[in-house]
Each structure stands twice: as structure tokens, then as C-alpha cells.
TIMARTI-28836 format. One record per residue: x, y, z of N, C-alpha, C, O, CB in turn. Coordinates in pm, 1 decimal, padded with zeros to 6 digits. Glycine has a CB too. Layout:
TIMARTI-28836
+----------+----------+----------+----------+----------+----------+----------+----------+----------+----------+----------+----------+----------+----------+----------+
!     n.xx !     n.yy !     n.zz !    ca.xx !    ca.yy !    ca.zz !     c.xx !     c.yy !     c.zz !     o.xx !     o.yy !     o.zz !    cb.xx !    cb.yy !    cb.zz !
+----------+----------+----------+----------+----------+----------+----------+----------+----------+----------+----------+----------+----------+----------+----------+
!        X !        Y !        Z !        X !        Y !        Z !        X !        Y !        Z !        X !        Y !        Z !        X !        Y !        Z !
...
+----------+----------+----------+----------+----------+----------+----------+----------+----------+----------+----------+----------+----------+----------+----------+
end
This chain:
TIMARTI-28836
+----------+----------+----------+----------+----------+----------+----------+----------+----------+----------+----------+----------+----------+----------+----------+
!     n.xx !     n.yy !     n.zz !    ca.xx !    ca.yy !    ca.zz !     c.xx !     c.yy !     c.zz !     o.xx !     o.yy !     o.zz !    cb.xx !    cb.yy !    cb.zz !
+----------+----------+----------+----------+----------+----------+----------+----------+----------+----------+----------+----------+----------+----------+----------+
!  04672.0 !  00594.8 !  01993.4 !  04550.9 !  00561.9 !  02065.3 !  04576.9 !  00432.1 !  02142.7 !  04626.1 !  00334.1 !  02086.7 !  04428.3 !  00547.9 !  01967.7 !
!  04544.3 !  00432.9 !  02268.4 !  04568.7 !  00313.2 !  02349.0 !  04463.9 !  00206.2 !  02317.1 !  04358.2 !  00235.7 !  02261.2 !  04566.5 !  00347.8 !  02500.4 !
!  04494.3 !  00084.9 !  02352.6 !  04405.0 ! -00026.9 !  02324.2 !  04272.8 ! -00012.3 !  02399.4 !  04168.4 ! -00052.9 !  02348.3 !  04472.4 ! -00159.3 !  02361.2 !
!  04275.4 !  00044.2 !  02518.5 !  04153.5 !  00062.7 !  02597.9 !  04061.1 !  00162.2 !  02527.8 !  03940.3 !  00139.9 !  02518.9 !  04187.8 !  00112.0 !  02741.5 !
!  04118.4 !  00271.6 !  02478.3 !  04037.7 !  00369.9 !  02406.5 !  03979.7 !  00309.1 !  02278.9 !  03863.5 !  00332.2 !  02245.5 !  04121.8 !  00494.4 !  02373.0 !
!  04060.1 !  00232.7 !  02209.2 !  04014.5 !  00168.6 !  02086.3 !  03898.3 !  00073.9 !  02114.8 !  03797.4 !  00075.7 !  02044.3 !  04129.9 !  00092.5 !  02019.5 !
!  03912.7 ! -00008.7 !  02218.2 !  03805.9 ! -00101.9 !  02253.8 !  03679.3 ! -00029.1 !  02297.1 !  03568.4 ! -00071.8 !  02265.3 !  03852.2 ! -00195.0 !  02364.7 !
!  03696.6 !  00082.1 !  02370.5 !  03581.0 !  00160.9 !  02413.1 !  03504.7 !  00215.1 !  02291.9 !  03381.8 !  00208.6 !  02287.7 !  03625.6 !  00276.9 !  02504.3 !
!  03576.2 !  00267.5 !  02195.5 !  03512.8 !  00320.6 !  02074.5 !  03442.6 !  00209.2 !  01997.0 !  03331.1 !  00228.3 !  01948.6 !  03617.2 !  00390.2 !  01984.7 !
!  03506.7 !  00093.8 !  01985.1 !  03447.9 ! -00018.2 !  01911.1 !  03319.7 ! -00067.8 !  01978.1 !  03219.5 ! -00092.1 !  01910.9 !  03549.0 ! -00133.2 !  01899.6 !
!  03323.4 ! -00082.6 !  02109.8 !  03205.2 ! -00130.3 !  02182.9 !  03094.2 ! -00026.8 !  02176.5 !  02978.1 ! -00062.4 !  02156.3 !  03240.5 ! -00161.6 !  02329.9 !
!  03127.1 !  00099.1 !  02193.2 !  03025.8 !  00205.1 !  02186.4 !  02960.0 !  00209.7 !  02048.9 !  02838.4 !  00225.0 !  02038.1 !  03088.4 !  00341.5 !  02219.0 !
!  03040.0 !  00196.4 !  01945.2 !  02986.9 !  00198.1 !  01808.7 !  02895.0 !  00079.0 !  01784.5 !  02788.2 !  00093.5 !  01725.0 !  03101.4 !  00197.9 !  01706.5 !
!  02936.3 ! -00037.2 !  01830.1 !  02855.1 ! -00157.9 !  01809.3 !  02723.5 ! -00149.4 !  01886.8 !  02618.8 ! -00188.1 !  01834.8 !  02933.6 ! -00283.6 !  01852.2 !
!  02727.6 ! -00099.7 !  02009.5 !  02605.4 ! -00084.7 !  02087.8 !  02509.9 !  00016.1 !  02023.3 !  02388.4 ! -00003.8 !  02025.1 !  02639.2 ! -00041.1 !  02230.7 !
!  02563.4 !  00122.4 !  01967.2 !  02479.4 !  00220.6 !  01897.8 !  02412.3 !  00157.4 !  01776.2 !  02295.7 !  00185.4 !  01748.1 !  02563.1 !  00343.0 !  01854.9 !
!  02484.8 !  00072.7 !  01704.3 !  02426.3 !  00003.7 !  01588.7 !  02314.7 ! -00090.6 !  01632.9 !  02210.5 ! -00099.2 !  01567.9 !  02534.6 ! -00074.7 !  01511.8 !
!  02336.7 ! -00160.7 !  01742.7 !  02235.3 ! -00253.2 !  01791.5 !  02110.3 ! -00180.6 !  01840.3 !  01999.2 ! -00230.7 !  01823.5 !  02292.3 ! -00338.3 !  01903.2 !
!  02127.5 ! -00063.4 !  01900.4 !  02012.3 !  00013.8 !  01946.5 !  01931.1 !  00066.8 !  01829.2 !  01808.8 !  00077.1 !  01838.4 !  02057.8 !  00129.5 !  02035.2 !
!  01996.9 !  00100.2 !  01720.2 !  01929.1 !  00152.2 !  01602.6 !  01845.7 !  00044.9 !  01533.7 !  01739.3 !  00074.6 !  01479.4 !  02030.0 !  00209.9 !  01505.4 !
!  01892.2 ! -00077.2 !  01535.6 !  01823.8 ! -00187.7 !  01468.5 !  01714.3 ! -00240.7 !  01560.0 !  01741.9 ! -00318.2 !  01651.6 !  01923.8 ! -00301.0 !  01430.3 !
!  01588.5 ! -00198.7 !  01535.6 !  01477.8 ! -00239.0 !  01621.8 !  01431.6 ! -00381.3 !  01598.9 !  01384.2 ! -00446.2 !  01692.2 !  01362.9 ! -00147.0 !  01602.3 !
!  01443.9 ! -00431.0 !  01478.5 !  01399.1 ! -00567.2 !  01447.0 !  01512.9 ! -00664.6 !  01472.0 !  01608.6 ! -00671.3 !  01394.8 !  01349.7 ! -00577.6 !  01299.8 !
!  01501.5 ! -00740.1 !  01580.9 !  01608.0 ! -00833.3 !  01616.4 !  01560.9 ! -00977.6 !  01614.7 !  01628.5 ! -01064.8 !  01669.2 !  01663.3 ! -00799.6 !  01752.6 !
!  01447.1 ! -01004.6 !  01553.7 !  01401.1 ! -01142.3 !  01541.4 !  01300.4 ! -01179.3 !  01648.6 !  01263.6 ! -01098.4 !  01733.7 !  01518.1 ! -01236.4 !  01547.3 !
!  01257.8 ! -01302.4 !  01641.8 !  01156.9 ! -01354.0 !  01732.0 !  01222.5 ! -01412.1 !  01856.8 !  01337.4 ! -01456.2 !  01854.1 !  01071.0 ! -01459.8 !  01661.7 !
!  01148.3 ! -01410.9 !  01963.6 !  01196.6 ! -01470.4 !  02087.8 !  01201.5 ! -01622.2 !  02072.5 !  01119.0 ! -01678.3 !  02000.4 !  01106.1 ! -01430.1 !  02207.7 !
!  01294.3 ! -01689.6 !  02136.9 !  01301.7 ! -01835.0 !  02123.7 !  01189.2 ! -01909.0 !  02196.4 !  01168.9 ! -02028.0 !  02172.1 !  01434.1 ! -01883.2 !  02175.3 !
!  01116.2 ! -01841.6 !  02284.6 !  01011.3 ! -01909.0 !  02361.9 !  00897.1 ! -01957.0 !  02272.3 !  00859.5 ! -02073.7 !  02282.6 !  00956.6 ! -01815.1 !  02469.7 !
!  00839.4 ! -01873.4 !  02184.6 !  00732.1 ! -01925.1 !  02098.3 !  00779.9 ! -02038.1 !  02007.1 !  00704.8 ! -02131.6 !  01979.3 !  00674.6 ! -01812.3 !  02013.5 !
!  00902.4 ! -02029.7 !  01961.6 !  00956.3 ! -02136.5 !  01877.5 !  00965.1 ! -02266.2 !  01956.1 !  00932.2 ! -02372.5 !  01903.4 !  01094.8 ! -02098.1 !  01822.6 !
!  01008.6 ! -02259.4 !  02080.8 !  01017.1 ! -02379.6 !  02164.8 !  00878.8 ! -02437.2 !  02192.5 !  00862.0 ! -02559.1 !  02195.7 !  01087.9 ! -02347.7 !  02297.1 !
!  00780.0 ! -02350.7 !  02212.5 !  00643.6 ! -02398.0 !  02236.2 !  00589.2 ! -02467.8 !  02112.5 !  00524.3 ! -02571.8 !  02123.9 !  00551.9 ! -02281.2 !  02276.1 !
!  00614.2 ! -02412.9 !  01995.9 !  00568.2 ! -02475.4 !  01871.4 !  00635.7 ! -02610.4 !  01852.3 !  00569.6 ! -02707.7 !  01816.0 !  00596.4 ! -02383.9 !  01750.2 !
!  00764.8 ! -02617.6 !  01875.9 !  00836.4 ! -02744.8 !  01860.6 !  00782.6 ! -02847.6 !  01958.7 !  00760.7 ! -02962.7 !  01920.8 !  00987.9 ! -02725.3 !  01881.7 !
!  00760.6 ! -02808.4 !  02085.0 !  00705.4 ! -02901.0 !  02184.2 !  00568.7 ! -02951.4 !  02139.9 !  00538.7 ! -03070.0 !  02153.8 !  00695.0 ! -02833.0 !  02321.9 !
!  00486.1 ! -02862.4 !  02086.8 !  00353.1 ! -02903.5 !  02038.8 !  00362.7 ! -03002.0 !  01923.7 !  00288.9 ! -03100.4 !  01920.0 !  00272.4 ! -02781.7 !  01995.1 !
!  00452.5 ! -02976.7 !  01830.1 !  00468.9 ! -03067.9 !  01716.8 !  00519.8 ! -03204.0 !  01761.3 !  00475.9 ! -03306.6 !  01709.4 !  00564.3 ! -03008.2 !  01614.3 !
!  00611.5 ! -03205.7 !  01856.4 !  00662.6 ! -03333.1 !  01909.2 !  00550.9 ! -03408.6 !  01979.9 !  00539.4 ! -03530.2 !  01964.3 !  00781.3 ! -03309.2 !  02006.2 !
!  00468.8 ! -03339.0 !  02057.0 !  00357.8 ! -03402.0 !  02127.2 !  00258.6 ! -03462.8 !  02028.6 !  00213.8 ! -03575.8 !  02047.7 !  00287.3 ! -03300.6 !  02217.4 !
!  00224.3 ! -03389.2 !  01924.0 !  00131.5 ! -03440.1 !  01822.9 !  00191.4 ! -03560.0 !  01750.1 !  00121.5 ! -03658.1 !  01725.0 !  00095.4 ! -03329.5 !  01722.3 !
!  00318.8 ! -03553.3 !  01716.2 !  00384.8 ! -03665.4 !  01648.2 !  00385.6 ! -03789.2 !  01736.9 !  00363.5 ! -03900.0 !  01687.9 !  00528.9 ! -03627.6 !  01608.7 !
!  00410.5 ! -03772.4 !  01866.2 !  00409.5 ! -03886.6 !  01958.3 !  00269.4 ! -03945.1 !  01969.3 !  00254.6 ! -04067.1 !  01976.1 !  00460.6 ! -03844.7 !  02097.7 !
!  00166.7 ! -03861.6 !  01971.1 !  00029.1 ! -03909.6 !  01980.1 ! -00009.5 ! -03986.7 !  01853.6 ! -00073.8 ! -04091.4 !  01862.0 ! -00067.6 ! -03791.7 !  02002.5 !
!  00028.9 ! -03936.0 !  01738.5 ! -00001.2 ! -04004.5 !  01612.4 !  00072.1 ! -04138.6 !  01606.5 !  00014.8 ! -04238.6 !  01563.2 !  00038.4 ! -03916.0 !  01491.2 !
!  00196.9 ! -04141.2 !  01649.3 !  00274.5 ! -04265.6 !  01649.0 !  00212.9 ! -04367.8 !  01744.3 !  00201.5 ! -04485.4 !  01709.6 !  00421.3 ! -04238.0 !  01688.2 !
!  00173.2 ! -04324.9 !  01863.1 !  00111.3 ! -04416.1 !  01959.4 ! -00020.7 ! -04470.1 !  01906.9 ! -00050.7 ! -04588.1 !  01924.8 !  00089.3 ! -04345.7 !  02093.3 !
! -00099.6 ! -04385.6 !  01842.5 ! -00226.8 ! -04430.1 !  01786.3 ! -00204.0 ! -04531.0 !  01674.4 ! -00273.1 ! -04632.6 !  01667.6 ! -00307.3 ! -04310.4 !  01734.0 !
! -00108.6 ! -04504.0 !  01587.8 ! -00079.0 ! -04596.4 !  01478.1 ! -00028.0 ! -04729.7 !  01531.9 ! -00065.0 ! -04835.2 !  01480.3 !  00024.4 ! -04534.9 !  01382.3 !
!  00055.6 ! -04726.3 !  01633.8 !  00107.2 ! -04848.9 !  01693.6 ! -00005.0 ! -04930.6 !  01757.4 ! -00010.2 ! -05052.6 !  01741.9 !  00214.2 ! -04816.1 !  01797.8 !
! -00094.4 ! -04863.1 !  01828.6 ! -00206.9 ! -04933.1 !  01891.1 ! -00298.0 ! -04996.5 !  01785.6 ! -00341.2 ! -05110.6 !  01801.5 ! -00287.7 ! -04836.2 !  01979.2 !
! -00326.6 ! -04923.8 !  01679.9 ! -00411.1 ! -04978.6 !  01573.2 ! -00344.0 ! -05096.0 !  01503.7 ! -00410.1 ! -05194.5 !  01470.4 ! -00444.7 ! -04870.3 !  01471.0 !
! -00213.5 ! -05086.5 !  01481.4 ! -00141.7 ! -05196.4 !  01417.0 ! -00140.9 ! -05319.9 !  01506.6 ! -00159.7 ! -05431.4 !  01457.9 !  00002.3 ! -05154.3 !  01383.3 !
! -00119.4 ! -05301.5 !  01636.7 ! -00121.7 ! -05414.5 !  01729.3 ! -00260.0 ! -05477.6 !  01736.2 ! -00271.5 ! -05600.1 !  01738.9 ! -00077.8 ! -05370.1 !  01868.5 !
! -00365.4 ! -05395.9 !  01739.0 ! -00501.9 ! -05449.8 !  01739.7 ! -00530.6 ! -05526.5 !  01611.3 ! -00595.5 ! -05631.0 !  01614.6 ! -00604.5 ! -05336.7 !  01757.7 !
! -00483.0 ! -05475.7 !  01499.0 ! -00504.4 ! -05542.4 !  01370.9 ! -00431.2 ! -05676.4 !  01368.1 ! -00485.3 ! -05776.0 !  01320.1 ! -00457.2 ! -05452.9 !  01254.6 !
! -00308.2 ! -05678.7 !  01419.6 ! -00232.7 ! -05803.7 !  01423.1 ! -00295.7 ! -05904.5 !  01519.4 ! -00295.2 ! -06024.6 !  01492.4 ! -00087.6 ! -05776.5 !  01463.2 !
! -00349.5 ! -05856.7 !  01630.5 ! -00414.7 ! -05946.4 !  01726.6 ! -00543.9 ! -06004.8 !  01670.8 ! -00587.0 ! -06111.0 !  01715.7 ! -00443.6 ! -05872.3 !  01856.7 !
! -00606.8 ! -05938.1 !  01574.2 ! -00732.0 ! -05985.5 !  01516.8 ! -00710.0 ! -06096.9 !  01414.6 ! -00807.1 ! -06158.3 !  01370.5 ! -00806.0 ! -05870.2 !  01452.0 !
! -00587.8 ! -06124.3 !  01376.3 ! -00558.8 ! -06230.3 !  01278.9 ! -00575.7 ! -06365.7 !  01347.7 ! -00520.6 ! -06387.5 !  01455.6 ! -00413.8 ! -06215.4 !  01219.6 !
! -00652.0 ! -06457.3 !  01285.6 ! -00668.9 ! -06588.6 !  01346.6 ! -00536.3 ! -06665.5 !  01351.7 ! -00452.4 ! -06649.9 !  01263.0 ! -00773.7 ! -06669.3 !  01269.5 !
! -00517.6 ! -06746.3 !  01452.3 ! -00396.7 ! -06824.4 !  01475.6 ! -00272.1 ! -06735.7 !  01481.9 ! -00165.7 ! -06772.1 !  01431.9 ! -00380.6 ! -06929.2 !  01366.1 !
! -00287.3 ! -06620.6 !  01543.4 ! -00177.2 ! -06525.9 !  01557.6 ! -00080.0 ! -06574.5 !  01664.9 ! -00121.2 ! -06607.0 !  01776.3 ! -00230.4 ! -06384.9 !  01592.5 !
!  00047.7 ! -06579.5 !  01631.5 !  00149.2 ! -06609.9 !  01731.7 !  00234.1 ! -06485.7 !  01749.8 !  00281.0 ! -06425.3 !  01653.3 !  00236.7 ! -06733.2 !  01690.2 !
!  00252.5 ! -06449.5 !  01873.4 !  00327.7 ! -06327.6 !  01905.7 !  00476.2 ! -06356.3 !  01886.9 !  00528.2 ! -06448.4 !  01949.9 !  00298.0 ! -06279.0 !  02052.3 !
!  00546.0 ! -06281.1 !  01802.7 !  00688.7 ! -06308.3 !  01775.1 !  00780.9 ! -06266.0 !  01889.1 !  00902.0 ! -06285.6 !  01878.9 !  00731.1 ! -06237.1 !  01648.0 !
!  00729.9 ! -06211.0 !  01993.2 !  00814.6 ! -06159.6 !  02101.8 !  00875.4 ! -06268.0 !  02181.4 !  00949.1 ! -06241.1 !  02276.2 !  00737.3 ! -06071.0 !  02192.2 !
+----------+----------+----------+----------+----------+----------+----------+----------+----------+----------+----------+----------+----------+----------+----------+
end
């Protein structure tokens, strides 16, 4: 059997297996959207916490800015 025939049979067999298997997982798009949403929420929470901490530090009498 020549190498071309062998490769043809192997590829045909693999493609037939892939066609039979209907469940191939989730699309990466919804996963990317969820990750983007989680990153956005985490950034918002971090910004809010930073703003509250800065306001709290500014409310201390005789506060000197270490910057």
C-alpha cells in the first residue's frame, strides 16, 4: 500500500469519527464573553475599593500624602 493511499484511509477514517461525534464542546465565544464580564466586574470592584480607601485616608485629620 502506498503512503498516499494509507494517508487517505487514515484521514477518511478520522473524519468519519469526527462526524459521528455530535458533541464537540462549547464555542469559545460565550467563554470569552463570560471572562470579559468577570474582568470588568473585578476592575469595577477594585476601583470602588480604591476610591473608598482614598476617601477614608483623606478624612484622617493631619493627613500627609506619602506620594
